[in-house]
C-alpha positions as CSV (number, residue, x, y, z in Angstrom):
1,M,-36.1,-2.6,9.5
2,T,-34.9,0.6,11.2
3,V,-33.4,-0.1,15.1
4,E,-34.2,3.2,17.4
5,V,-32.8,1.8,20.8
6,K,-28.7,1.0,20.5
7,S,-27.8,-1.7,23.1
8,E,-25.0,-1.2,25.5
9,A,-22.8,-3.8,23.3
10,V,-23.1,-2.5,19.9
11,Q,-22.2,1.1,21.5
12,V,-19.4,-0.2,23.0
13,A,-18.5,-1.4,19.6
14,E,-19.3,1.3,17.4
15,E,-16.0,3.2,18.4
16,P,-13.9,0.5,16.9
17,V,-15.9,0.2,14.0
18,K,-15.9,4.4,13.2
19,A,-12.1,3.6,13.7
20,A,-12.1,1.4,10.8
21,A,-14.3,3.4,9.4
22,E,-12.1,6.3,9.4
23,V,-9.3,4.0,7.8
24,A,-11.2,3.1,4.9
25,E,-12.9,6.5,3.7
26,K,-9.2,7.7,3.9
27,V,-6.8,5.3,3.3
28,L,-5.2,6.9,0.2
29,V,-8.5,7.1,-0.9
30,G,-7.9,7.9,-5.5
31,E,-11.4,8.4,-7.1
32,E,-12.5,5.6,-9.7
33,K,-15.8,3.6,-10.7
34,C,-17.7,0.7,-9.5
35,E,-21.2,-0.1,-9.1
36,K,-22.7,0.3,-6.0
37,D,-25.3,-2.3,-4.7
38,E,-28.1,-1.3,-2.4
39,S,-29.2,-4.4,-1.1
40,K,-25.5,-5.6,0.9
41,P,-22.4,-4.9,0.6
42,K,-20.1,-6.9,-1.3
43,M,-17.3,-8.5,0.3
44,V,-15.0,-9.6,-2.8
45,E,-15.5,-7.9,-6.4
46,K,-16.8,-10.7,-9.0
47,S,-14.3,-9.2,-11.8
48,S,-10.6,-8.9,-11.5
49,S,-10.5,-6.7,-14.5
50,Y,-9.5,-3.1,-14.3
51,R,-7.3,-0.6,-15.6
52,E,-6.0,2.3,-14.9
53,E,-7.8,5.5,-17.2
54,S,-5.8,6.8,-20.0
55,N,-3.7,9.6,-20.1
56,F,-3.2,9.9,-24.0
57,L,-4.9,13.2,-24.7
58,S,-7.0,11.4,-28.0
59,D,-8.6,9.0,-25.7
60,L,-9.9,12.0,-23.0
61,K,-13.5,13.8,-23.4
62,E,-13.9,17.0,-24.3
63,H,-14.5,18.3,-21.4
64,E,-11.5,17.1,-19.7
65,K,-9.3,18.5,-22.8
66,K,-10.5,21.9,-22.1
67,A,-9.6,21.7,-18.8
68,L,-6.6,19.9,-19.2
69,I,-5.5,23.1,-21.8
70,E,-7.4,25.1,-19.0
71,L,-5.3,24.0,-16.4
72,K,-1.7,24.5,-18.2
73,T,-2.5,27.9,-19.4
74,K,-3.0,29.1,-15.8
75,L,-0.3,27.3,-14.7
76,E,2.3,28.2,-17.3
77,D,1.1,31.7,-16.4
78,A,1.7,31.5,-13.0
79,I,5.3,30.4,-13.1
80,I,6.1,32.8,-15.6
81,G,4.9,35.3,-13.2
82,N,6.6,34.1,-10.6
83,T,2.8,33.5,-8.3
84,L,2.9,30.3,-7.5
85,F,3.9,29.9,-4.3
86,K,2.9,32.7,-1.9
87,K,5.3,35.0,-0.4
88,E,6.4,35.3,2.5
89,E,5.5,38.8,4.3
90,K,8.5,40.4,6.2
91,K,6.6,41.5,10.0
92,E,8.1,44.7,10.8
93,A,10.0,44.5,14.5
94,P,7.9,46.2,17.8
95,A,9.5,50.0,18.1
96,K,11.7,50.3,21.3
97,K,11.6,53.5,23.7
98,P,15.1,54.9,22.6
99,S,17.7,55.1,25.3
100,N,20.9,56.8,25.6
101,E,22.9,54.5,23.8
102,D,20.3,54.2,21.2
103,E,20.1,58.1,21.0
104,K,24.3,57.8,20.1
105,K,23.4,55.2,17.8
106,E,21.2,56.8,15.8
107,E,23.4,60.5,15.9
108,E,26.5,57.5,14.3
109,K,23.4,56.7,11.5
110,E,22.5,60.1,10.6
111,A,26.7,60.8,10.0
112,E,26.2,57.2,7.7
113,I,23.3,58.9,6.1
114,K,24.9,62.5,5.2
115,E,28.0,60.5,4.0
116,E,26.0,58.4,1.6
117,C,24.0,61.2,0.7
118,E,27.7,62.5,-0.6
119,E,28.4,59.4,-2.3
120,E,25.5,59.5,-4.3
121,N,26.1,63.2,-5.3
122,K,28.8,61.1,-7.1
123,T,27.2,58.8,-8.5
124,A,24.5,61.0,-10.6
125,E,27.7,62.5,-12.6
126,L,28.2,59.1,-13.9
127,N,26.6,57.6,-17.3
128,T,23.5,55.6,-17.6
129,E,25.2,52.3,-18.1
130,E,27.4,52.8,-14.4
131,K,24.4,53.7,-13.0
132,E,22.9,50.7,-13.9
133,D,25.6,48.5,-13.0
134,L,25.0,49.1,-9.5
135,K,21.7,48.0,-9.1
136,P,21.4,46.1,-6.3
137,E,20.9,42.2,-7.4
138,E,18.1,41.6,-4.9
139,N,15.8,44.1,-6.5
140,V,15.9,41.5,-9.8
141,E,12.9,38.7,-9.6
142,V,14.0,35.5,-11.1
143,V,11.7,33.5,-12.5
144,D,12.3,29.9,-11.8
145,K,11.0,28.2,-14.7
146,D,12.6,24.8,-13.4
147,I,9.9,24.0,-11.0
148,S,9.0,20.6,-10.9
149,I,7.3,17.8,-9.0
150,W,8.2,13.7,-8.9
151,G,11.5,14.7,-11.1
152,I,9.0,16.0,-13.9
153,P,9.1,19.7,-14.7
154,L,5.5,21.3,-14.1
155,L,6.1,24.1,-16.8
156,P,3.9,23.4,-19.7
157,S,5.8,24.7,-22.6
158,K,8.7,22.3,-21.7
159,G,6.5,19.8,-23.5
160,N,7.2,16.9,-21.2
161,E,4.5,14.3,-21.8
162,K,4.7,13.4,-18.3
163,T,3.4,16.5,-17.3
164,D,0.1,15.7,-18.2
165,V,0.2,12.7,-16.5
166,V,0.7,14.7,-13.5
167,L,-2.1,17.6,-14.0
168,L,-4.3,14.7,-14.9
169,K,-4.1,12.9,-11.8
170,F,-5.4,16.7,-9.7
171,L,-7.5,17.1,-12.5
172,R,-9.1,13.7,-11.5
173,A,-9.0,14.4,-7.7
174,R,-11.5,17.1,-8.8
175,E,-13.7,16.1,-11.0
176,F,-11.7,18.0,-13.8
177,K,-12.9,21.4,-12.0
178,V,-9.7,23.7,-13.1
179,N,-9.5,26.1,-10.4
180,D,-9.9,23.6,-7.5
181,A,-7.1,21.1,-9.3
182,Y,-5.1,24.2,-9.9
183,E,-5.5,25.2,-5.8
184,M,-4.9,21.7,-4.8
185,L,-1.6,21.7,-6.9
186,E,-0.6,24.5,-5.8
187,K,-1.1,23.6,-2.0
188,T,1.0,20.5,-2.4
189,L,3.7,22.2,-3.9
190,Q,3.7,24.3,-1.0
191,W,3.4,21.8,1.5
192,R,6.3,19.9,-0.1
193,K,8.5,22.9,0.2
194,E,7.4,23.6,4.2
195,F,7.6,19.4,4.6
196,K,11.2,19.5,3.3
197,I,10.7,16.7,0.8
198,D,13.4,16.7,-1.2
199,S,15.5,15.7,1.3
200,I,13.2,13.5,3.3
201,L,14.3,10.1,1.1
202,D,17.4,10.4,2.6
203,E,16.6,10.3,6.2
204,E,17.0,7.2,8.6
205,F,14.4,6.2,11.0
206,G,15.0,3.1,12.0
207,N,13.8,-0.8,11.7
208,D,10.6,-0.2,14.5
209,L,7.9,0.6,11.9
210,S,9.4,-1.5,9.2
211,S,6.8,-4.0,9.8
212,A,3.6,-1.7,10.0
213,A,3.8,-0.9,6.2
214,Y,6.1,-1.8,3.5
215,M,6.4,-2.0,-0.4
216,S,6.6,-6.1,-1.8
217,G,5.9,-6.7,-5.2
218,V,3.7,-6.1,-8.0
219,D,-0.3,-7.1,-9.0
220,R,-0.6,-8.4,-12.5
221,K,-0.6,-5.1,-14.3
222,G,2.4,-4.3,-12.6
223,H,1.3,-1.4,-10.2
224,P,3.8,-1.8,-7.1
225,I,1.9,-3.1,-3.9
226,C,2.0,-0.9,-0.5
227,Y,1.0,-3.1,2.4
228,N,0.2,-1.2,5.2
229,I,-0.5,-3.8,9.0
230,F,-2.5,-1.4,11.2
231,G,-2.2,-4.3,14.3
232,V,1.2,-3.5,14.2
233,L,0.4,-0.1,15.6
234,D,-1.3,-1.5,18.4
235,N,1.7,-3.1,20.1
236,E,2.9,-1.6,23.6
237,E,6.6,-1.7,22.6
238,I,6.3,-0.4,19.1
239,Y,4.1,2.3,20.2
240,E,6.5,3.5,22.8
241,K,9.1,3.9,20.4
242,T,7.1,5.6,17.4
243,L,3.9,7.3,18.7
244,A,4.4,7.9,22.5
245,S,5.1,11.4,21.8
246,E,4.2,14.3,19.4
247,E,8.4,14.8,18.2
248,K,7.5,10.6,17.5
249,R,4.3,11.3,15.9
250,E,5.6,13.6,13.9
251,Q,8.8,11.4,13.1
252,F,6.1,9.0,12.3
253,L,4.2,10.9,9.7
254,R,7.9,11.8,7.6
255,W,8.3,7.9,7.8
256,R,5.0,7.4,6.6
257,V,5.5,10.2,3.8
258,Q,8.8,8.8,3.3
259,L,7.5,5.4,2.2
260,M,5.1,6.8,-0.3
261,E,7.9,8.5,-2.3
262,R,9.8,5.6,-2.6
263,G,6.3,3.8,-4.1
264,V,6.2,6.9,-6.4
265,E,9.3,6.7,-7.9
266,K,8.7,2.7,-8.6
267,L,6.0,4.9,-11.0
268,D,6.5,5.5,-14.8
269,F,4.6,8.7,-15.1
270,K,3.8,7.8,-18.9
271,P,0.7,8.1,-20.6
272,D,0.7,4.4,-21.2
273,G,2.8,3.4,-18.2
274,I,2.5,2.6,-14.3
275,N,0.8,5.2,-12.4
276,S,-0.4,4.2,-9.3
277,L,0.3,2.0,-6.6
278,V,-2.2,-0.9,-4.9
279,Q,-2.6,-0.5,-1.4
280,I,-3.4,-3.6,0.7
281,N,-4.5,-2.7,4.3
282,D,-4.4,-5.1,7.1
283,L,-6.8,-4.5,9.6
284,K,-6.2,-7.8,11.8
285,N,-6.1,-6.4,14.9
286,S,-6.4,-2.8,14.2
287,P,-6.2,0.1,17.5
288,G,-8.8,-0.1,19.1
289,P,-10.9,3.4,20.8
290,S,-8.0,3.7,23.8
291,K,-5.2,4.0,21.1
292,K,-6.0,8.1,20.7
293,E,-3.0,8.8,19.7
294,V,-2.6,5.7,17.0
295,R,-5.7,6.6,15.6
296,A,-4.8,10.5,15.5
297,A,-1.6,9.6,14.0
298,V,-3.0,7.4,11.3
299,N,-5.3,10.1,10.2
300,K,-3.2,12.9,9.9
301,A,-0.5,10.5,7.4
302,V,-3.9,9.4,5.6
303,T,-4.7,13.2,5.3
304,L,-1.9,13.8,4.2
305,L,-1.4,11.2,1.5
306,Q,-4.8,11.6,0.6
307,D,-4.3,15.9,0.2
308,N,-1.0,15.7,-1.9
309,Y,-0.6,12.2,-3.7
310,P,-4.5,12.1,-5.6
311,E,-4.8,9.6,-7.8
312,F,-2.1,7.5,-7.0
313,V,-4.1,4.3,-5.8
314,A,-5.4,2.2,-8.7
315,K,-7.0,-0.3,-6.1
316,N,-7.6,0.3,-2.1
317,I,-8.1,-3.4,-0.7
318,F,-8.8,-4.1,2.8
319,I,-8.2,-7.4,4.1
320,N,-9.2,-9.5,7.5
321,V,-12.0,-6.8,8.2
322,P,-14.1,-7.5,11.2
323,F,-17.6,-9.1,10.4
324,W,-19.4,-5.7,11.9
325,Y,-17.9,-3.4,9.3
326,F,-20.0,-4.1,6.9
327,A,-23.0,-2.8,8.8
328,F,-21.3,0.4,8.4
329,Q,-20.2,-0.3,5.1
330,S,-23.2,0.8,2.7
331,V,-23.4,3.9,5.2
332,L,-20.0,5.2,4.7
333,S,-20.1,4.5,0.5
334,S,-22.7,7.2,0.6
335,F,-20.5,9.8,1.4
336,L,-17.7,8.3,-1.4
337,T,-17.6,9.6,-5.0
338,Q,-18.0,6.9,-7.8
339,R,-14.0,6.9,-8.4
340,T,-13.7,6.4,-4.8
341,R,-15.9,3.7,-4.7
342,S,-14.2,1.9,-7.2
343,K,-11.4,1.4,-5.6
344,L,-12.4,-0.1,-2.2
345,V,-12.3,-3.7,-2.0
346,F,-13.1,-5.5,1.5
347,A,-12.4,-9.6,1.9
348,R,-13.3,-10.9,5.6
349,P,-10.3,-13.2,6.9
350,S,-12.2,-16.3,5.0
351,K,-11.6,-14.4,2.0
352,V,-8.3,-12.6,2.2
353,T,-6.4,-15.1,-0.4
354,E,-9.2,-15.7,-2.5
355,T,-9.3,-12.1,-3.0
356,L,-6.1,-10.9,-3.2
357,L,-5.7,-13.5,-6.1
358,K,-7.9,-11.8,-7.9
359,Y,-5.6,-8.5,-8.5
360,I,-2.2,-10.1,-7.5
361,P,-0.5,-13.3,-8.7
362,I,0.4,-16.5,-6.4
363,Q,4.2,-16.1,-5.9
364,E,3.5,-11.9,-5.1
365,I,1.1,-12.8,-2.1
366,P,3.3,-13.4,1.0
367,I,3.2,-16.5,2.3
368,Q,1.3,-15.4,5.4
369,Y,-2.0,-14.2,3.1
370,G,-1.9,-17.5,1.7
371,G,0.5,-16.7,-1.1
372,I,4.0,-18.6,-1.7
373,K,6.0,-15.0,-1.6
374,R,9.0,-15.3,1.2
375,E,10.7,-12.3,2.8
376,N,14.2,-12.3,1.3
377,D,13.9,-15.2,-0.9
378,F,17.0,-16.2,-2.4
379,E,15.7,-19.4,-4.3
380,F,12.9,-17.8,-6.7
381,S,12.7,-14.4,-8.1
382,I,10.4,-12.4,-10.2
383,S,12.4,-13.3,-13.6
384,D,11.5,-17.4,-13.0
385,G,7.9,-16.5,-14.0
386,E,4.4,-17.2,-12.3
387,A,3.4,-20.1,-10.6
388,T,1.4,-23.0,-12.5
389,E,-2.4,-23.1,-11.3
390,V,-4.1,-26.6,-11.4
391,V,-7.3,-27.1,-10.3
392,I,-8.3,-30.2,-8.7
393,K,-12.2,-31.1,-9.3
394,A,-13.9,-32.8,-6.1
395,G,-12.7,-36.6,-5.5
396,S,-10.2,-36.4,-8.1
397,T,-6.2,-37.0,-7.6
398,E,-3.5,-34.6,-9.2
399,T,0.0,-36.1,-9.8
400,I,2.6,-33.2,-10.9
401,E,5.9,-34.6,-12.3
402,I,9.0,-33.0,-12.3
403,P,11.9,-34.8,-14.9
404,T,15.0,-36.0,-13.3
405,P,16.9,-37.2,-16.2
406,E,20.6,-36.3,-15.4
407,C,22.2,-37.1,-11.9
408,G,23.4,-35.2,-9.2
409,T,20.9,-32.2,-9.8
410,T,19.0,-30.7,-7.3
411,F,15.3,-29.1,-7.6
412,I,13.6,-26.6,-6.0
413,W,10.0,-26.6,-5.4
414,D,7.0,-24.6,-3.9
415,L,3.8,-26.1,-3.8
416,I,0.0,-24.3,-2.2
417,V,-3.2,-25.9,-2.6
418,L,-6.0,-23.4,-1.3
419,G,-7.8,-24.5,2.1
420,W,-5.6,-27.2,1.5
421,E,-7.9,-30.1,3.2
422,V,-6.2,-32.7,0.7
423,N,-3.8,-35.5,1.3
424,Y,-0.5,-34.6,-0.2
425,T,2.4,-37.2,-1.2
426,E,6.7,-36.7,-2.6
427,E,8.3,-39.3,-4.5
428,F,11.3,-39.8,-6.5
429,V,10.6,-42.4,-9.3
430,P,13.8,-43.5,-10.7
431,T,14.3,-44.7,-14.3
432,D,15.8,-47.9,-13.6
433,E,13.4,-50.0,-13.4
434,N,15.6,-51.6,-10.4
435,S,16.3,-49.0,-8.2
436,Y,13.8,-48.3,-5.6
437,T,11.6,-45.4,-5.6
438,M,12.3,-43.1,-2.8
439,I,9.6,-41.4,-0.4
440,I,10.1,-37.7,0.4
441,Q,7.0,-36.9,2.0
442,K,5.1,-39.6,2.8
443,G,1.2,-39.0,2.7
444,K,-0.1,-36.4,4.7
445,K,-3.5,-35.3,5.5
446,M,-2.8,-31.5,5.3
447,S,-5.0,-29.3,7.2
448,S,-6.4,-26.3,6.1
449,D,-3.9,-23.8,8.1
450,E,-1.3,-25.6,6.7
451,A,1.7,-23.4,5.5
452,P,3.3,-23.4,1.7
453,I,5.4,-26.1,0.8
454,R,9.0,-25.2,0.1
455,K,11.3,-28.7,-0.6
456,T,15.1,-29.3,-1.9
457,F,16.1,-32.4,-3.4
458,K,19.4,-33.8,-4.9
459,N,18.8,-36.8,-7.2
460,N,21.7,-39.5,-7.0
461,E,20.6,-41.2,-10.6
462,P,18.2,-40.2,-13.4
463,G,14.0,-40.6,-12.6
464,K,11.4,-38.2,-12.0
465,I,9.5,-36.8,-8.7
466,V,5.8,-37.2,-8.2
467,L,3.7,-35.2,-6.4
468,T,0.6,-36.5,-5.8
469,V,-2.6,-34.4,-4.8
470,Q,-5.6,-36.4,-3.7
471,N,-8.4,-34.1,-3.3
472,C,-11.4,-35.9,-1.1
473,S,-13.4,-33.0,-0.1
474,G,-17.0,-32.1,-2.0
475,K,-15.1,-29.0,-3.2
476,K,-12.8,-28.3,-6.5
477,K,-9.6,-26.6,-5.2
478,K,-6.7,-24.4,-6.8
479,L,-3.3,-25.7,-6.7
480,F,-0.2,-23.8,-7.2
481,Y,3.3,-24.8,-8.2
482,R,6.6,-23.8,-9.3
483,Y,10.3,-25.1,-9.5
484,K,13.6,-24.3,-10.2
485,V,17.0,-26.7,-11.3
486,K,20.1,-26.4,-10.2
487,K,22.5,-28.3,-12.1
488,A,25.5,-30.0,-10.8
489,S,28.0,-33.4,-11.0
490,C,27.5,-36.7,-9.8
């Protein structure tokens, strides 16, 4: 059905929709492959199976191999010929009308020239070798063969396997069109030089924007994860501190580029390594149309990252997406490449945890998004391994037992049921039948908005900790738990 006349409400709503669409279209889109559903937009992909495109030469198609060879040849010639960077043209100063003082200086200059001519006549008598020594050094053109990007040498003849990985990023971003890929690389190198990237990691920007974007954890494939929390920029206090002036907006750009560079530091740049990031974009409370400066700053940052960090995103996951966004998603998709569309995943508020779990293990998902990862957690770390997943059937009860054979042992556990709506109990059952069972957490009806449980218990006698989850609903539930033991004497 075609709607020809927009209501006033729709027209008012369209601006924030366009704002979100701009972000979705630009936010670090890499380029990959995905199937397009013409009937209606999908909120969650059916399969979590995805991997980066191979960087092994043997896996490349013939036209891709040919493009890589051509780009390497073109780059080698540019570096050896010292033509990779644009030469700065010296501007001549405008001519001035000579004054009496200028005339005196001119006479002095003529005298100096006459003296120099006499010196040149003496120099003419020197042998050829001595004359070579007198050539000014500035006329000798130095070729920089150590040009690099992200710490990786770009001169192909050095034979570094990481060079191919970098060049393939630029080629894929430009559909293996050699001239376009070379131009993109050339512009990126020029931008990095002008933006003074080499010093950006040492710059201090304070903590005002630390909650707006940050790196945290890895996905199931090992890709580092970057969270972009757009709602933070709608806060008036943060806006005044970070985006209220042109100078602050420029600092915002440098801060965001610095965060990207920190993410790039975590990558391998090896043919079989981890060479891209996962972006989580939280659209909850995103700045509306009235915050034009915020939108402009975000769009500028996104454009910089898109233009200068090609193929650095494995997945772009948008969460807390407003319902009205899906009305524009299908329109937006028609303007994106196949590779780009594949990287975009969208989830409404009720599907956030479910969607993230397709790509990220529960212990790497922050608690605010339904996971069990806590900020500055001193109890659990990556080395503790993955949490255990248990499916509880509708109307059934699941019991988890943690043996405590030694007294004086401290136990720490995390537990979460997706969607909750279950009855939950914690007990300590002694091995000695003459001892009494201790209630750690009496039976409680857990509502859907409950936070994950973190408990600590120290036993005074041998026994076991029993965690009981009763699913009274008509739907199966997913439970995740993990625990660790700290031994001590009684």
